[in-house]
C-alpha positions as CSV (number, residue, x, y, z in Angstrom):
1,M,0.0,0.0,0.0
2,P,1.5,3.4,-0.9
3,D,2.3,5.9,1.7
4,L,-0.7,8.2,1.7
5,Q,0.3,10.5,4.5
6,G,1.9,13.1,2.2
7,R,-1.3,13.2,0.0
8,I,-3.8,13.8,2.8
9,K,-5.1,17.3,3.3
10,P,-3.5,18.8,6.4
11,N,-5.5,18.4,9.6
12,S,-7.9,16.0,8.0
13,V,-6.3,12.8,9.4
14,S,-3.5,12.6,11.9
15,A,-0.3,10.9,10.9
16,A,-0.9,8.3,13.7
17,G,-4.4,7.8,12.5
18,M,-3.2,7.2,8.9
19,Q,-0.5,4.8,10.1
20,A,-3.1,2.8,12.1
21,F,-5.4,2.7,9.0
22,Q,-2.5,1.5,6.8
23,Q,-1.5,-1.2,9.3
24,E,-5.1,-2.4,9.7
25,A,-5.5,-2.5,5.9
26,M,-2.3,-4.4,5.4
27,K,-3.4,-7.0,8.0
28,K,-6.7,-7.5,6.3
29,M,-5.1,-7.8,2.9
30,Q,-2.7,-10.5,4.1
31,A,-5.8,-12.6,5.0
32,V,-7.3,-12.4,1.5
33,P,-6.3,-15.3,-0.7
34,R,-4.0,-14.3,-3.6
35,A,-6.4,-15.6,-6.3
36,D,-9.1,-13.2,-4.8
37,L,-6.6,-10.3,-4.9
38,V,-5.7,-11.0,-8.5
39,R,-9.4,-11.2,-9.5
40,Y,-10.1,-7.9,-7.7
41,H,-7.2,-6.1,-9.4
42,V,-8.2,-7.5,-12.8
43,G,-11.7,-6.2,-12.2
44,E,-10.4,-2.8,-11.3
45,L,-8.2,-2.6,-14.4
46,N,-11.2,-3.6,-16.6
47,N,-13.3,-0.9,-14.8
48,Y,-10.7,1.8,-15.5
49,S,-10.2,0.7,-19.1
50,A,-14.0,1.1,-19.7
51,Y,-13.8,4.9,-19.1
52,A,-10.2,5.8,-19.6
53,G,-10.0,8.5,-22.2
54,V,-13.7,9.0,-22.3
55,D,-15.0,12.6,-21.6
56,L,-18.8,12.8,-21.3
57,T,-18.7,16.5,-20.3
58,P,-20.1,17.6,-23.6
59,R,-23.2,15.6,-22.9
60,L,-23.8,16.6,-19.3
61,H,-26.2,19.4,-20.5
62,E,-28.5,16.7,-21.7
63,L,-29.4,15.7,-18.1
64,R,-32.9,17.1,-17.3
65,M,-33.6,15.4,-14.0
66,P,-32.9,16.9,-10.6
67,T,-29.2,16.2,-10.1
68,L,-27.1,16.3,-6.9
69,V,-23.4,16.1,-7.3
70,V,-21.8,15.0,-4.1
71,N,-18.1,14.8,-3.3
72,G,-15.8,14.6,-0.3
73,A,-13.8,17.7,0.4
74,D,-10.7,15.6,1.1
75,G,-11.2,13.0,-1.7
76,L,-8.0,12.0,-3.4
77,L,-9.5,10.5,-6.6
78,V,-12.0,13.2,-7.6
79,P,-10.7,16.7,-6.9
80,T,-13.4,19.1,-5.7
81,G,-12.6,21.5,-8.6
82,G,-13.6,18.8,-11.1
83,V,-16.9,18.4,-9.3
84,Y,-17.7,22.1,-9.8
85,H,-16.6,21.9,-13.4
86,S,-18.8,18.9,-14.1
87,A,-21.8,20.3,-12.2
88,S,-21.5,23.6,-14.1
89,H,-22.5,21.6,-17.3
90,I,-25.7,20.1,-15.7
91,P,-28.7,22.3,-15.8
92,N,-29.8,23.3,-12.3
93,A,-27.4,20.8,-10.7
94,E,-26.8,21.2,-6.9
95,I,-23.5,20.5,-5.4
96,K,-22.9,19.2,-1.9
97,I,-19.3,19.0,-0.7
98,I,-19.0,16.8,2.5
99,P,-16.4,18.4,4.8
100,E,-13.5,16.1,5.7
101,A,-14.8,13.2,3.7
102,G,-12.7,11.3,1.3
103,H,-13.4,8.9,-1.6
104,G,-16.2,6.5,-0.8
105,L,-17.9,9.2,1.1
106,M,-21.0,7.4,2.1
107,G,-19.4,6.3,5.3
108,W,-18.7,9.9,6.3
109,P,-21.0,11.9,8.5
110,G,-23.3,14.2,6.5
111,A,-23.3,12.3,3.2
112,T,-26.5,10.3,3.6
113,E,-28.2,13.3,5.2
114,A,-27.3,15.4,2.2
115,I,-28.7,12.9,-0.2
116,T,-31.9,12.3,1.9
117,A,-32.5,16.1,2.1
118,F,-32.1,16.4,-1.7
119,L,-34.5,13.5,-2.3
120,A,-37.0,15.0,0.1
121,K,-36.9,18.2,-1.9
122,V,-37.1,16.8,-5.4
123,A,-39.2,13.6,-4.8
124,P,-40.9,13.9,-1.4
125,V,-43.1,10.9,-1.8
126,A,-40.3,8.6,-2.9
127,A,-38.2,9.9,0.1
128,G,-41.0,9.0,2.5
129,V,-41.9,12.7,3.2
130,R,-45.5,13.8,2.9
């Protein structure tokens, strides 16, 4: 696992916290059979190759449904600037940046609440709000 400490936004995760996370992740990965790790990585490579070099930005204006663009403020894979750029091409898109959240932000406080609030606004019956 690469050393992520130098890539984390200052003050978002302590060095000790990141080190503990890396150690725990390494321990869990050592318990996974090699064949499963290979299968996982081949799947990831296939996933990346499906969209590598593809830019759908010119088609974003075609979206006509209510759209919420959500991103973690501390995400390493999708920079916040890219989120604003993409959302600017979607008519009436709303943006919600989850403070201190990284990639895979659904586990971070505030993410599910932001999505639930958006759904309650655009589709109150579907969201269980009457």
